[in-house]
C-alpha positions in Angstrom: -7.7 29.3 8.1 -6.7 25.9 6.8 -4.4 26.5 3.8 -4.5 23.1 2.1 -6.7 20.1 1.8 -5.5 17.1 3.8 -4.0 16.4 7.2 -4.3 19.5 9.4 -3.5 20.2 13.0 -4.3 23.0 15.4 -2.8 22.4 18.8 -2.1 24.5 21.9 1.2 24.2 23.9 2.4 25.7 27.1 5.6 27.7 27.4 7.5 24.5 28.2 6.5 23.0 24.9 4.0 20.5 26.4 0.8 19.8 24.4 -2.2 21.0 26.5 -5.1 20.9 24.0 -5.7 19.6 20.5 -8.3 21.6 18.6 -8.0 19.9 15.2 -6.1 16.8 14.2 -7.4 15.2 11.0 -8.4 15.5 7.4 -9.7 18.9 6.6 -10.6 20.8 3.4 -9.0 24.2 2.8 -11.1 27.1 4.2 -11.9 29.3 7.1 -13.1 27.7 10.3 -14.1 28.9 13.8 -13.4 26.9 16.9 -13.7 27.3 20.6 -10.9 26.5 23.1 -12.2 25.5 26.6 -10.1 28.1 28.4 -11.7 27.1 31.7 -9.5 24.0 31.6 -6.3 26.1 31.2 -4.5 28.2 33.8 -3.9 31.9 33.2 -0.8 32.5 31.2 0.9 32.4 27.9 0.3 29.6 25.4 1.3 28.9 21.8 -1.2 27.9 19.1 0.5 25.8 16.3 -1.2 25.4 13.0 -0.1 22.8 10.4 -1.7 22.3 7.0 0.2 20.7 4.1 3.6 22.4 3.9 2.4 25.3 6.0 3.2 25.6 9.7 2.5 28.7 11.8 2.6 29.6 15.4 0.8 32.4 17.3 1.1 33.4 21.0 -2.1 33.5 23.0 -2.8 34.9 26.5 -5.4 33.6 28.9 -6.2 35.8 31.8 -8.9 35.5 34.4 
C-alpha cells in the first residue's frame, strides 16, 4: 500500500536497472490500492517492483513466466 500522502511511485525495472513500466507516478493519498501490470508487454523473466512514498522506499522481485 501507499504509506504516506503525497508524491508516490510504483515502477518496474528489468535486471539491468532499466525502467520498463510506470504503474504510479503522482500525488496519492495513503491507503491500499490494486493495480494491473500489462505483462503481455514484458518478456518472461525477473523484474523489480520499486515503491516510493514519502520517506519509504521498498523493492520486491517479481517473476513473469509464460
